[in-house]
PDB file of N, CA, C and O in Angstrom, chain B, residues numbered from 101:
ATOM      1  N   MET B 101     166.501  79.112 -10.800  1.00  0.00           N
ATOM      2  CA  MET B 101     166.653  80.333 -10.054  1.00  0.00           C
ATOM      3  C   MET B 101     166.856  80.045  -8.565  1.00  0.00           C
ATOM      4  O   MET B 101     167.737  80.635  -7.940  1.00  0.00           O
ATOM      5  N   LYS B 102     166.046  79.138  -7.986  1.00  0.00           N
ATOM      6  CA  LYS B 102     166.159  78.788  -6.585  1.00  0.00           C
ATOM      7  C   LYS B 102     167.494  78.094  -6.300  1.00  0.00           C
ATOM      8  O   LYS B 102     168.110  78.347  -5.265  1.00  0.00           O
ATOM      9  N   ALA B 103     167.937  77.238  -7.191  1.00  0.00           N
ATOM     10  CA  ALA B 103     169.213  76.541  -7.020  1.00  0.00           C
ATOM     11  C   ALA B 103     170.380  77.525  -7.035  1.00  0.00           C
ATOM     12  O   ALA B 103     171.360  77.348  -6.312  1.00  0.00           O
ATOM     13  N   ARG B 104     170.270  78.543  -7.848  1.00  0.00           N
ATOM     14  CA  ARG B 104     171.331  79.554  -7.938  1.00  0.00           C
ATOM     15  C   ARG B 104     171.424  80.335  -6.626  1.00  0.00           C
ATOM     16  O   ARG B 104     172.531  80.611  -6.163  1.00  0.00           O
ATOM     17  N   LYS B 105     170.293  80.699  -6.014  1.00  0.00           N
ATOM     18  CA  LYS B 105     170.296  81.411  -4.742  1.00  0.00           C
ATOM     19  C   LYS B 105     170.932  80.548  -3.653  1.00  0.00           C
ATOM     20  O   LYS B 105     171.712  81.042  -2.837  1.00  0.00           O
ATOM     21  N   ILE B 106     170.601  79.281  -3.645  1.00  0.00           N
ATOM     22  CA  ILE B 106     171.173  78.364  -2.655  1.00  0.00           C
ATOM     23  C   ILE B 106     172.682  78.261  -2.837  1.00  0.00           C
ATOM     24  O   ILE B 106     173.425  78.248  -1.855  1.00  0.00           O
ATOM     25  N   ALA B 107     173.137  78.188  -4.071  1.00  0.00           N
ATOM     26  CA  ALA B 107     174.569  78.108  -4.350  1.00  0.00           C
ATOM     27  C   ALA B 107     175.288  79.378  -3.896  1.00  0.00           C
ATOM     28  O   ALA B 107     176.378  79.300  -3.330  1.00  0.00           O
ATOM     29  N   ILE B 108     174.697  80.535  -4.137  1.00  0.00           N
ATOM     30  CA  ILE B 108     175.303  81.811  -3.726  1.00  0.00           C
ATOM     31  C   ILE B 108     175.353  81.901  -2.201  1.00  0.00           C
ATOM     32  O   ILE B 108     176.381  82.286  -1.643  1.00  0.00           O
ATOM     33  N   ILE B 109     174.277  81.558  -1.530  1.00  0.00           N
ATOM     34  CA  ILE B 109     174.244  81.608  -0.064  1.00  0.00           C
ATOM     35  C   ILE B 109     175.256  80.632   0.529  1.00  0.00           C
ATOM     36  O   ILE B 109     175.954  80.968   1.485  1.00  0.00           O
ATOM     37  N   THR B 110     175.337  79.442  -0.028  1.00  0.00           N
ATOM     38  CA  THR B 110     176.294  78.444   0.443  1.00  0.00           C
ATOM     39  C   THR B 110     177.722  78.947   0.265  1.00  0.00           C
ATOM     40  O   THR B 110     178.544  78.807   1.171  1.00  0.00           O
ATOM     41  N   THR B 111     178.023  79.528  -0.886  1.00  0.00           N
ATOM     42  CA  THR B 111     179.353  80.066  -1.152  1.00  0.00           C
ATOM     43  C   THR B 111     179.693  81.174  -0.165  1.00  0.00           C
ATOM     44  O   THR B 111     180.802  81.212   0.367  1.00  0.00           O
ATOM     45  N   LEU B 112     178.747  82.075   0.083  1.00  0.00           N
ATOM     46  CA  LEU B 112     178.982  83.163   1.042  1.00  0.00           C
ATOM     47  C   LEU B 112     179.230  82.626   2.451  1.00  0.00           C
ATOM     48  O   LEU B 112     180.121  83.107   3.152  1.00  0.00           O
ATOM     49  N   LEU B 113     178.457  81.647   2.860  1.00  0.00           N
ATOM     50  CA  LEU B 113     178.654  81.057   4.184  1.00  0.00           C
ATOM     51  C   LEU B 113     180.023  80.390   4.315  1.00  0.00           C
ATOM     52  O   LEU B 113     180.683  80.508   5.347  1.00  0.00           O
ATOM     53  N   ILE B 114     180.435  79.702   3.282  1.00  0.00           N
ATOM     54  CA  ILE B 114     181.760  79.062   3.298  1.00  0.00           C
ATOM     55  C   ILE B 114     182.852  80.114   3.382  1.00  0.00           C
ATOM     56  O   ILE B 114     183.812  79.951   4.135  1.00  0.00           O
ATOM     57  N   MET B 115     182.719  81.192   2.618  1.00  0.00           N
ATOM     58  CA  MET B 115     183.726  82.263   2.646  1.00  0.00           C
ATOM     59  C   MET B 115     183.784  82.918   4.026  1.00  0.00           C
ATOM     60  O   MET B 115     184.870  83.202   4.532  1.00  0.00           O
ATOM     61  N   ILE B 116     182.629  83.156   4.631  1.00  0.00           N
ATOM     62  CA  ILE B 116     182.600  83.742   5.980  1.00  0.00           C
ATOM     63  C   ILE B 116     183.270  82.800   6.975  1.00  0.00           C
ATOM     64  O   ILE B 116     184.042  83.239   7.828  1.00  0.00           O
ATOM     65  N   PHE B 117     182.978  81.523   6.867  1.00  0.00           N
ATOM     66  CA  PHE B 117     183.586  80.538   7.757  1.00  0.00           C
ATOM     67  C   PHE B 117     185.111  80.539   7.615  1.00  0.00           C
ATOM     68  O   PHE B 117     185.820  80.534   8.621  1.00  0.00           O
ATOM     69  N   ILE B 118     185.613  80.544   6.402  1.00  0.00           N
ATOM     70  CA  ILE B 118     187.065  80.521   6.161  1.00  0.00           C
ATOM     71  C   ILE B 118     187.718  81.790   6.690  1.00  0.00           C
ATOM     72  O   ILE B 118     188.757  81.721   7.346  1.00  0.00           O
ATOM     73  N   ILE B 119     187.132  82.928   6.418  1.00  0.00           N
ATOM     74  CA  ILE B 119     187.700  84.192   6.883  1.00  0.00           C
ATOM     75  C   ILE B 119     187.713  84.250   8.407  1.00  0.00           C
ATOM     76  O   ILE B 119     188.698  84.686   9.002  1.00  0.00           O
ATOM     77  N   THR B 120     186.647  83.821   9.028  1.00  0.00           N
ATOM     78  CA  THR B 120     186.574  83.816  10.488  1.00  0.00           C
ATOM     79  C   THR B 120     187.615  82.872  11.077  1.00  0.00           C
ATOM     80  O   THR B 120     188.282  83.223  12.050  1.00  0.00           O
ATOM     81  N   ALA B 121     187.761  81.705  10.516  1.00  0.00           N
ATOM     82  CA  ALA B 121     188.729  80.735  11.021  1.00  0.00           C
ATOM     83  C   ALA B 121     190.150  81.244  10.887  1.00  0.00           C
ATOM     84  O   ALA B 121     190.952  81.085  11.807  1.00  0.00           O
ATOM     85  N   CYS B 122     190.472  81.846   9.772  1.00  0.00           N
ATOM     86  CA  CYS B 122     191.827  82.358   9.554  1.00  0.00           C
ATOM     87  C   CYS B 122     192.133  83.534  10.464  1.00  0.00           C
ATOM     88  O   CYS B 122     193.230  83.608  11.019  1.00  0.00           O
ATOM     89  N   SER B 123     191.213  84.436  10.628  1.00  0.00           N
ATOM     90  CA  SER B 123     191.478  85.621  11.442  1.00  0.00           C
ATOM     91  C   SER B 123     191.587  85.284  12.918  1.00  0.00           C
ATOM     92  O   SER B 123     192.392  85.904  13.613  1.00  0.00           O
ATOM     93  N   SER B 124     190.825  84.339  13.428  1.00  0.00           N
ATOM     94  CA  SER B 124     190.906  83.992  14.842  1.00  0.00           C
ATOM     95  C   SER B 124     192.204  83.268  15.158  1.00  0.00           C
ATOM     96  O   SER B 124     192.752  83.458  16.244  1.00  0.00           O
ATOM     97  N   GLY B 125     192.710  82.455  14.259  1.00  0.00           N
ATOM     98  CA  GLY B 125     193.986  81.768  14.484  1.00  0.00           C
ATOM     99  C   GLY B 125     195.144  82.723  14.512  1.00  0.00           C
ATOM    100  O   GLY B 125     196.058  82.552  15.319  1.00  0.00           O
ATOM    101  N   ALA B 126     195.142  83.723  13.660  1.00  0.00           N
ATOM    102  CA  ALA B 126     196.234  84.695  13.622  1.00  0.00           C
ATOM    103  C   ALA B 126     196.263  85.521  14.891  1.00  0.00           C
ATOM    104  O   ALA B 126     197.343  85.805  15.411  1.00  0.00           O
ATOM    105  N   ALA B 127     195.124  85.908  15.398  1.00  0.00           N
ATOM    106  CA  ALA B 127     195.081  86.708  16.615  1.00  0.00           C
ATOM    107  C   ALA B 127     195.571  85.913  17.812  1.00  0.00           C
ATOM    108  O   ALA B 127     196.245  86.463  18.683  1.00  0.00           O
ATOM    109  N   THR B 128     195.248  84.641  17.870  1.00  0.00           N
ATOM    110  CA  THR B 128     195.671  83.813  18.984  1.00  0.00           C
ATOM    111  C   THR B 128     197.176  83.640  19.012  1.00  0.00           C
ATOM    112  O   THR B 128     197.783  83.746  20.078  1.00  0.00           O
ATOM    113  N   SER B 129     197.794  83.376  17.871  1.00  0.00           N
ATOM    114  CA  SER B 129     199.236  83.153  17.863  1.00  0.00           C
ATOM    115  C   SER B 129     199.999  84.424  18.180  1.00  0.00           C
ATOM    116  O   SER B 129     201.039  84.353  18.836  1.00  0.00           O
ATOM    117  N   THR B 130     199.529  85.580  17.745  1.00  0.00           N
ATOM    118  CA  THR B 130     200.197  86.836  18.045  1.00  0.00           C
ATOM    119  C   THR B 130     200.126  87.137  19.531  1.00  0.00           C
ATOM    120  O   THR B 130     201.114  87.565  20.127  1.00  0.00           O
ATOM    121  N   THR B 131     198.982  86.922  20.123  1.00  0.00           N
ATOM    122  CA  THR B 131     198.804  87.200  21.537  1.00  0.00           C
ATOM    123  C   THR B 131     199.674  86.297  22.390  1.00  0.00           C
ATOM    124  O   THR B 131     200.306  86.768  23.336  1.00  0.00           O
ATOM    125  N   SER B 132     199.721  85.010  22.078  1.00  0.00           N
ATOM    126  CA  SER B 132     200.473  84.090  22.912  1.00  0.00           C
ATOM    127  C   SER B 132     201.973  84.316  22.816  1.00  0.00           C
ATOM    128  O   SER B 132     202.671  84.159  23.817  1.00  0.00           O
ATOM    129  N   SER B 133     202.494  84.679  21.650  1.00  0.00           N
ATOM    130  CA  SER B 133     203.930  84.870  21.530  1.00  0.00           C
ATOM    131  C   SER B 133     204.392  86.166  22.171  1.00  0.00           C
ATOM    132  O   SER B 133     205.517  86.237  22.666  1.00  0.00           O
ATOM    133  N   SER B 134     203.546  87.200  22.174  1.00  0.00           N
ATOM    134  CA  SER B 134     203.961  88.467  22.746  1.00  0.00           C
ATOM    135  C   SER B 134     203.888  88.448  24.272  1.00  0.00           C
ATOM    136  O   SER B 134     204.588  89.219  24.928  1.00  0.00           O
ATOM    137  N   SER B 135     203.063  87.590  24.842  1.00  0.00           N
ATOM    138  CA  SER B 135     202.917  87.564  26.289  1.00  0.00           C
ATOM    139  C   SER B 135     203.834  86.535  26.947  1.00  0.00           C
ATOM    140  O   SER B 135     203.831  86.407  28.172  1.00  0.00           O
ATOM    141  N   THR B 136     204.605  85.812  26.172  1.00  0.00           N
ATOM    142  CA  THR B 136     205.478  84.785  26.711  1.00  0.00           C
ATOM    143  C   THR B 136     206.756  85.405  27.265  1.00  0.00           C
ATOM    144  O   THR B 136     207.433  86.170  26.578  1.00  0.00           O
ATOM    145  N   THR B 137     207.077  85.075  28.498  1.00  0.00           N
ATOM    146  CA  THR B 137     208.340  85.500  29.078  1.00  0.00           C
ATOM    147  C   THR B 137     209.181  84.260  29.301  1.00  0.00           C
ATOM    148  O   THR B 137     208.661  83.182  29.587  1.00  0.00           O
ATOM    149  N   LEU B 138     210.466  84.424  29.168  1.00  0.00           N
ATOM    150  CA  LEU B 138     211.363  83.284  29.316  1.00  0.00           C
ATOM    151  C   LEU B 138     211.879  83.220  30.745  1.00  0.00           C
ATOM    152  O   LEU B 138     212.569  84.126  31.213  1.00  0.00           O
ATOM    153  N   ASP B 139     211.541  82.159  31.417  1.00  0.00           N
ATOM    154  CA  ASP B 139     211.993  81.911  32.776  1.00  0.00           C
ATOM    155  C   ASP B 139     212.819  80.633  32.745  1.00  0.00           C
ATOM    156  O   ASP B 139     212.301  79.554  32.458  1.00  0.00           O
ATOM    157  N   GLY B 140     214.106  80.764  33.042  1.00  0.00           N
ATOM    158  CA  GLY B 140     215.007  79.624  32.970  1.00  0.00           C
ATOM    159  C   GLY B 140     214.602  78.468  33.855  1.00  0.00           C
ATOM    160  O   GLY B 140     214.725  77.308  33.462  1.00  0.00           O
ATOM    161  N   ALA B 141     214.115  78.775  35.057  1.00  0.00           N
ATOM    162  CA  ALA B 141     213.707  77.703  35.974  1.00  0.00           C
ATOM    163  C   ALA B 141     212.519  76.933  35.418  1.00  0.00           C
ATOM    164  O   ALA B 141     212.482  75.704  35.471  1.00  0.00           O
ATOM    165  N   THR B 142     211.551  77.667  34.886  1.00  0.00           N
ATOM    166  CA  THR B 142     210.373  77.019  34.316  1.00  0.00           C
ATOM    167  C   THR B 142     210.745  76.212  33.082  1.00  0.00           C
ATOM    168  O   THR B 142     210.287  75.082  32.910  1.00  0.00           O
ATOM    169  N   LEU B 143     211.573  76.792  32.225  1.00  0.00           N
ATOM    170  CA  LEU B 143     212.012  76.069  31.025  1.00  0.00           C
ATOM    171  C   LEU B 143     212.760  74.799  31.405  1.00  0.00           C
ATOM    172  O   LEU B 143     212.545  73.746  30.805  1.00  0.00           O
ATOM    173  N   PHE B 144     213.645  74.896  32.408  1.00  0.00           N
ATOM    174  CA  PHE B 144     214.378  73.708  32.839  1.00  0.00           C
ATOM    175  C   PHE B 144     213.399  72.651  33.327  1.00  0.00           C
ATOM    176  O   PHE B 144     213.523  71.474  32.990  1.00  0.00           O
ATOM    177  N   GLN B 145     212.431  73.075  34.118  1.00  0.00           N
ATOM    178  CA  GLN B 145     211.439  72.137  34.660  1.00  0.00           C
ATOM    179  C   GLN B 145     210.640  71.470  33.541  1.00  0.00           C
ATOM    180  O   GLN B 145     210.400  70.263  33.583  1.00  0.00           O
ATOM    181  N   GLN B 146     210.227  72.255  32.541  1.00  0.00           N
ATOM    182  CA  GLN B 146     209.380  71.731  31.472  1.00  0.00           C
ATOM    183  C   GLN B 146     210.151  70.911  30.454  1.00  0.00           C
ATOM    184  O   GLN B 146     209.642  69.899  29.973  1.00  0.00           O
ATOM    185  N   ARG B 147     211.364  71.320  30.114  1.00  0.00           N
ATOM    186  CA  ARG B 147     212.061  70.703  28.995  1.00  0.00           C
ATOM    187  C   ARG B 147     213.200  69.776  29.397  1.00  0.00           C
ATOM    188  O   ARG B 147     213.484  68.811  28.687  1.00  0.00           O
ATOM    189  N   CYS B 148     213.858  70.047  30.521  1.00  0.00           N
ATOM    190  CA  CYS B 148     215.048  69.272  30.883  1.00  0.00           C
ATOM    191  C   CYS B 148     214.751  68.191  31.917  1.00  0.00           C
ATOM    192  O   CYS B 148     215.283  67.083  31.848  1.00  0.00           O
ATOM    193  N   SER B 149     213.893  68.533  32.874  1.00  0.00           N
ATOM    194  CA  SER B 149     213.666  67.584  33.961  1.00  0.00           C
ATOM    195  C   SER B 149     212.806  66.398  33.553  1.00  0.00           C
ATOM    196  O   SER B 149     212.572  65.498  34.359  1.00  0.00           O
ATOM    197  N   THR B 150     212.332  66.387  32.307  1.00  0.00           N
ATOM    198  CA  THR B 150     211.604  65.213  31.847  1.00  0.00           C
ATOM    199  C   THR B 150     212.540  64.022  31.703  1.00  0.00           C
ATOM    200  O   THR B 150     212.105  62.873  31.779  1.00  0.00           O
ATOM    201  N   CYS B 151     213.829  64.297  31.495  1.00  0.00           N
ATOM    202  CA  CYS B 151     214.815  63.212  31.372  1.00  0.00           C
ATOM    203  C   CYS B 151     215.680  63.059  32.624  1.00  0.00           C
ATOM    204  O   CYS B 151     216.109  61.953  32.951  1.00  0.00           O
ATOM    205  N   HIS B 152     215.932  64.155  33.317  1.00  0.00           N
ATOM    206  CA  HIS B 152     216.775  64.085  34.502  1.00  0.00           C
ATOM    207  C   HIS B 152     216.472  65.235  35.444  1.00  0.00           C
ATOM    208  O   HIS B 152     215.890  66.245  35.049  1.00  0.00           O
ATOM    209  N   ALA B 153     216.875  65.067  36.696  1.00  0.00           N
ATOM    210  CA  ALA B 153     216.624  66.080  37.721  1.00  0.00           C
ATOM    211  C   ALA B 153     217.646  67.207  37.603  1.00  0.00           C
ATOM    212  O   ALA B 153     218.654  67.088  36.906  1.00  0.00           O
ATOM    213  N   ALA B 154     217.362  68.285  38.290  1.00  0.00           N
ATOM    214  CA  ALA B 154     218.307  69.406  38.332  1.00  0.00           C
ATOM    215  C   ALA B 154     219.591  68.937  38.995  1.00  0.00           C
ATOM    216  O   ALA B 154     219.550  68.144  39.935  1.00  0.00           O
ATOM    217  N   PRO B 155     220.719  69.416  38.517  1.00  0.00           N
ATOM    218  CA  PRO B 155     221.983  69.006  39.135  1.00  0.00           C
ATOM    219  C   PRO B 155     222.046  69.494  40.578  1.00  0.00           C
ATOM    220  O   PRO B 155     221.731  70.649  40.863  1.00  0.00           O
ATOM    221  N   THR B 156     222.449  68.621  41.477  1.00  0.00           N
ATOM    222  CA  THR B 156     222.526  69.011  42.888  1.00  0.00           C
ATOM    223  C   THR B 156     223.946  69.354  43.308  1.00  0.00           C
ATOM    224  O   THR B 156     224.147  70.182  44.196  1.00  0.00           O
ATOM    225  N   THR B 157     224.920  68.734  42.687  1.00  0.00           N
ATOM    226  CA  THR B 157     226.305  69.012  43.067  1.00  0.00           C
ATOM    227  C   THR B 157     227.097  69.669  41.942  1.00  0.00           C
ATOM    228  O   THR B 157     228.175  70.212  42.184  1.00  0.00           O
ATOM    229  N   ALA B 158     226.584  69.628  40.736  1.00  0.00           N
ATOM    230  CA  ALA B 158     227.319  70.192  39.602  1.00  0.00           C
ATOM    231  C   ALA B 158     227.361  71.709  39.711  1.00  0.00           C
ATOM    232  O   ALA B 158     226.356  72.350  40.017  1.00  0.00           O
ATOM    233  N   ARG B 159     228.506  72.260  39.464  1.00  0.00           N
ATOM    234  CA  ARG B 159     228.706  73.703  39.451  1.00  0.00           C
ATOM    235  C   ARG B 159     229.391  74.061  38.144  1.00  0.00           C
ATOM    236  O   ARG B 159     230.136  73.258  37.582  1.00  0.00           O
ATOM    237  N   GLY B 160     229.138  75.263  37.667  1.00  0.00           N
ATOM    238  CA  GLY B 160     229.795  75.666  36.436  1.00  0.00           C
ATOM    239  C   GLY B 160     229.554  77.123  36.118  1.00  0.00           C
ATOM    240  O   GLY B 160     228.652  77.763  36.659  1.00  0.00           O
ATOM    241  N   THR B 161     230.370  77.619  35.242  1.00  0.00           N
ATOM    242  CA  THR B 161     230.217  78.983  34.759  1.00  0.00           C
ATOM    243  C   THR B 161     229.192  78.986  33.627  1.00  0.00           C
ATOM    244  O   THR B 161     228.761  77.931  33.162  1.00  0.00           O
ATOM    245  N   ALA B 162     228.813  80.174  33.196  1.00  0.00           N
ATOM    246  CA  ALA B 162     227.877  80.280  32.072  1.00  0.00           C
ATOM    247  C   ALA B 162     228.469  79.616  30.836  1.00  0.00           C
ATOM    248  O   ALA B 162     227.747  78.973  30.073  1.00  0.00           O
ATOM    249  N   GLN B 163     229.765  79.763  30.633  1.00  0.00           N
ATOM    250  CA  GLN B 163     230.411  79.141  29.468  1.00  0.00           C
ATOM    251  C   GLN B 163     230.346  77.614  29.558  1.00  0.00           C
ATOM    252  O   GLN B 163     230.094  76.944  28.556  1.00  0.00           O
ATOM    253  N   GLN B 164     230.567  77.074  30.734  1.00  0.00           N
ATOM    254  CA  GLN B 164     230.495  75.621  30.902  1.00  0.00           C
ATOM    255  C   GLN B 164     229.063  75.124  30.722  1.00  0.00           C
ATOM    256  O   GLN B 164     228.846  74.083  30.102  1.00  0.00           O
ATOM    257  N   TRP B 165     228.089  75.852  31.256  1.00  0.00           N
ATOM    258  CA  TRP B 165     226.699  75.450  31.090  1.00  0.00           C
ATOM    259  C   TRP B 165     226.269  75.572  29.633  1.00  0.00           C
ATOM    260  O   TRP B 165     225.426  74.806  29.168  1.00  0.00           O
ATOM    261  N   THR B 166     226.843  76.530  28.912  1.00  0.00           N
ATOM    262  CA  THR B 166     226.533  76.662  27.480  1.00  0.00           C
ATOM    263  C   THR B 166     226.907  75.383  26.743  1.00  0.00           C
ATOM    264  O   THR B 166     226.145  74.901  25.905  1.00  0.00           O
ATOM    265  N   SER B 167     228.063  74.840  27.050  1.00  0.00           N
ATOM    266  CA  SER B 167     228.495  73.591  26.413  1.00  0.00           C
ATOM    267  C   SER B 167     227.533  72.448  26.742  1.00  0.00           C
ATOM    268  O   SER B 167     227.177  71.656  25.869  1.00  0.00           O
ATOM    269  N   VAL B 168     227.122  72.373  27.991  1.00  0.00           N
ATOM    270  CA  VAL B 168     226.213  71.304  28.410  1.00  0.00           C
ATOM    271  C   VAL B 168     224.858  71.450  27.714  1.00  0.00           C
ATOM    272  O   VAL B 168     224.313  70.472  27.202  1.00  0.00           O
ATOM    273  N   VAL B 169     224.316  72.670  27.696  1.00  0.00           N
ATOM    274  CA  VAL B 169     223.007  72.897  27.081  1.00  0.00           C
ATOM    275  C   VAL B 169     223.074  72.613  25.582  1.00  0.00           C
ATOM    276  O   VAL B 169     222.158  72.003  25.030  1.00  0.00           O
ATOM    277  N   GLN B 170     224.137  73.043  24.924  1.00  0.00           N
ATOM    278  CA  GLN B 170     224.278  72.770  23.492  1.00  0.00           C
ATOM    279  C   GLN B 170     224.366  71.270  23.225  1.00  0.00           C
ATOM    280  O   GLN B 170     223.827  70.784  22.230  1.00  0.00           O
ATOM    281  N   MET B 171     225.037  70.540  24.100  1.00  0.00           N
ATOM    282  CA  MET B 171     225.124  69.086  23.951  1.00  0.00           C
ATOM    283  C   MET B 171     223.727  68.463  24.118  1.00  0.00           C
ATOM    284  O   MET B 171     223.370  67.535  23.392  1.00  0.00           O
ATOM    285  N   MET B 172     222.948  68.971  25.070  1.00  0.00           N
ATOM    286  CA  MET B 172     221.602  68.444  25.288  1.00  0.00           C
ATOM    287  C   MET B 172     220.695  68.760  24.095  1.00  0.00           C
ATOM    288  O   MET B 172     219.866  67.931  23.718  1.00  0.00           O
ATOM    289  N   VAL B 173     220.839  69.929  23.505  1.00  0.00           N
ATOM    290  CA  VAL B 173     220.059  70.279  22.308  1.00  0.00           C
ATOM    291  C   VAL B 173     220.436  69.348  21.162  1.00  0.00           C
ATOM    292  O   VAL B 173     219.568  68.907  20.408  1.00  0.00           O
ATOM    293  N   ALA B 174     221.717  69.049  21.028  1.00  0.00           N
ATOM    294  CA  ALA B 174     222.160  68.116  19.988  1.00  0.00           C
ATOM    295  C   ALA B 174     221.565  66.725  20.205  1.00  0.00           C
ATOM    296  O   ALA B 174     221.371  65.970  19.252  1.00  0.00           O
ATOM    297  N   ARG B 175     221.280  66.395  21.454  1.00  0.00           N
ATOM    298  CA  ARG B 175     220.685  65.088  21.782  1.00  0.00           C
ATOM    299  C   ARG B 175     219.162  65.097  21.729  1.00  0.00           C
ATOM    300  O   ARG B 175     218.521  64.070  21.949  1.00  0.00           O
ATOM    301  N   GLY B 176     218.585  66.268  21.436  1.00  0.00           N
ATOM    302  CA  GLY B 176     217.138  66.310  21.264  1.00  0.00           C
ATOM    303  C   GLY B 176     216.370  67.242  22.166  1.00  0.00           C
ATOM    304  O   GLY B 176     215.148  67.325  22.047  1.00  0.00           O
ATOM    305  N   ALA B 177     217.038  67.956  23.073  1.00  0.00           N
ATOM    306  CA  ALA B 177     216.322  68.912  23.919  1.00  0.00           C
ATOM    307  C   ALA B 177     215.707  69.992  23.028  1.00  0.00           C
ATOM    308  O   ALA B 177     216.367  70.523  22.135  1.00  0.00           O
ATOM    309  N   GLN B 178     214.449  70.307  23.280  1.00  0.00           N
ATOM    310  CA  GLN B 178     213.709  71.257  22.454  1.00  0.00           C
ATOM    311  C   GLN B 178     213.813  72.658  23.047  1.00  0.00           C
ATOM    312  O   GLN B 178     212.942  73.086  23.804  1.00  0.00           O
ATOM    313  N   LEU B 179     214.882  73.367  22.698  1.00  0.00           N
ATOM    314  CA  LEU B 179     215.105  74.738  23.158  1.00  0.00           C
ATOM    315  C   LEU B 179     215.600  75.572  21.990  1.00  0.00           C
ATOM    316  O   LEU B 179     216.563  75.197  21.320  1.00  0.00           O
ATOM    317  N   ASN B 180     214.946  76.706  21.742  1.00  0.00           N
ATOM    318  CA  ASN B 180     215.469  77.615  20.719  1.00  0.00           C
ATOM    319  C   ASN B 180     216.581  78.455  21.349  1.00  0.00           C
ATOM    320  O   ASN B 180     216.890  78.276  22.527  1.00  0.00           O
ATOM    321  N   ALA B 181     217.178  79.354  20.596  1.00  0.00           N
ATOM    322  CA  ALA B 181     218.335  80.119  21.071  1.00  0.00           C
ATOM    323  C   ALA B 181     218.000  80.957  22.307  1.00  0.00           C
ATOM    324  O   ALA B 181     218.782  80.985  23.257  1.00  0.00           O
ATOM    325  N   ALA B 182     216.863  81.632  22.308  1.00  0.00           N
ATOM    326  CA  ALA B 182     216.480  82.464  23.451  1.00  0.00           C
ATOM    327  C   ALA B 182     216.208  81.604  24.685  1.00  0.00           C
ATOM    328  O   ALA B 182     216.564  81.986  25.800  1.00  0.00           O
ATOM    329  N   GLU B 183     215.583  80.455  24.487  1.00  0.00           N
ATOM    330  CA  GLU B 183     215.310  79.551  25.595  1.00  0.00           C
ATOM    331  C   GLU B 183     216.602  78.961  26.147  1.00  0.00           C
ATOM    332  O   GLU B 183     216.740  78.798  27.360  1.00  0.00           O
ATOM    333  N   GLN B 184     217.546  78.640  25.269  1.00  0.00           N
ATOM    334  CA  GLN B 184     218.839  78.144  25.722  1.00  0.00           C
ATOM    335  C   GLN B 184     219.519  79.161  26.623  1.00  0.00           C
ATOM    336  O   GLN B 184     220.049  78.806  27.676  1.00  0.00           O
ATOM    337  N   LYS B 185     219.505  80.433  26.210  1.00  0.00           N
ATOM    338  CA  LYS B 185     220.130  81.485  27.007  1.00  0.00           C
ATOM    339  C   LYS B 185     219.471  81.592  28.371  1.00  0.00           C
ATOM    340  O   LYS B 185     220.162  81.748  29.377  1.00  0.00           O
ATOM    341  N   ALA B 186     218.147  81.511  28.424  1.00  0.00           N
ATOM    342  CA  ALA B 186     217.427  81.598  29.699  1.00  0.00           C
ATOM    343  C   ALA B 186     217.808  80.440  30.617  1.00  0.00           C
ATOM    344  O   ALA B 186     218.015  80.645  31.813  1.00  0.00           O
ATOM    345  N   VAL B 187     217.904  79.237  30.077  1.00  0.00           N
ATOM    346  CA  VAL B 187     218.288  78.078  30.886  1.00  0.00           C
ATOM    347  C   VAL B 187     219.736  78.199  31.348  1.00  0.00           C
ATOM    348  O   VAL B 187     220.047  77.894  32.499  1.00  0.00           O
ATOM    349  N   ILE B 188     220.612  78.636  30.467  1.00  0.00           N
ATOM    350  CA  ILE B 188     222.030  78.816  30.829  1.00  0.00           C
ATOM    351  C   ILE B 188     222.163  79.855  31.935  1.00  0.00           C
ATOM    352  O   ILE B 188     222.896  79.638  32.899  1.00  0.00           O
ATOM    353  N   ASP B 189     221.468  80.977  31.810  1.00  0.00           N
ATOM    354  CA  ASP B 189     221.507  82.013  32.843  1.00  0.00           C
ATOM    355  C   ASP B 189     220.999  81.475  34.177  1.00  0.00           C
ATOM    356  O   ASP B 189     221.572  81.761  35.229  1.00  0.00           O
ATOM    357  N   TYR B 190     219.918  80.694  34.128  1.00  0.00           N
ATOM    358  CA  TYR B 190     219.370  80.095  35.343  1.00  0.00           C
ATOM    359  C   TYR B 190     220.388  79.150  35.982  1.00  0.00           C
ATOM    360  O   TYR B 190     220.631  79.216  37.187  1.00  0.00           O
ATOM    361  N   LEU B 191     220.982  78.267  35.167  1.00  0.00           N
ATOM    362  CA  LEU B 191     221.944  77.312  35.723  1.00  0.00           C
ATOM    363  C   LEU B 191     223.188  78.012  36.265  1.00  0.00           C
ATOM    364  O   LEU B 191     223.695  77.645  37.325  1.00  0.00           O
ATOM    365  N   ALA B 192     223.678  79.015  35.545  1.00  0.00           N
ATOM    366  CA  ALA B 192     224.872  79.731  35.992  1.00  0.00           C
ATOM    367  C   ALA B 192     224.603  80.460  37.314  1.00  0.00           C
ATOM    368  O   ALA B 192     225.472  80.518  38.183  1.00  0.00           O
ATOM    369  N   ALA B 193     223.397  81.013  37.457  1.00  0.00           N
ATOM    370  CA  ALA B 193     223.061  81.746  38.690  1.00  0.00           C
ATOM    371  C   ALA B 193     222.816  80.803  39.860  1.00  0.00           C
ATOM    372  O   ALA B 193     223.146  81.130  41.000  1.00  0.00           O
ATOM    373  N   ASN B 194     222.243  79.646  39.589  1.00  0.00           N
ATOM    374  CA  ASN B 194     221.861  78.738  40.669  1.00  0.00           C
ATOM    375  C   ASN B 194     222.797  77.550  40.847  1.00  0.00           C
ATOM    376  O   ASN B 194     222.805  76.917  41.903  1.00  0.00           O
ATOM    377  N   GLN B 195     223.571  77.250  39.835  1.00  0.00           N
ATOM    378  CA  GLN B 195     224.507  76.127  39.892  1.00  0.00           C
ATOM    379  C   GLN B 195     225.908  76.615  39.508  1.00  0.00           C
ATOM    380  O   GLN B 195     226.729  75.843  39.012  1.00  0.00           O
ATOM    381  N   GLY B 196     226.165  77.882  39.738  1.00  0.00           N
ATOM    382  CA  GLY B 196     227.438  78.469  39.337  1.00  0.00           C
ATOM    383  C   GLY B 196     228.530  78.270  40.362  1.00  0.00           C
ATOM    384  O   GLY B 196     228.288  77.856  41.495  1.00  0.00           O
ATOM    385  N   LYS B 197     229.756  78.583  39.924  1.00  0.00           N
ATOM    386  CA  LYS B 197     230.913  78.473  40.826  1.00  0.00           C
ATOM    387  C   LYS B 197     230.991  79.667  41.722  1.00  0.00           C
ATOM    388  O   LYS B 197     231.896  79.759  42.551  1.00  0.00           O
TER     389      LYS B 197
END
């Protein structure tokens, strides 16, 4: 009888632990993704400048920067589609013709 009570209490504690762990992780990921804003300058600094500095003399249109960014993604730059657009917009505005 005593062993059965211990088994039930242990099972309940494990279930509470699992439910708590799962629910807290889901809330964290939802909050962080909804509060994220895409800033091309910050993205460039975090993802592109690890390999090279910002272009100082290069100029280009958004279409030309799109080709460059796509080439960098093909080489391993970690940017999703929305992040690519933010970086392209930043480069076109600040390094445009």
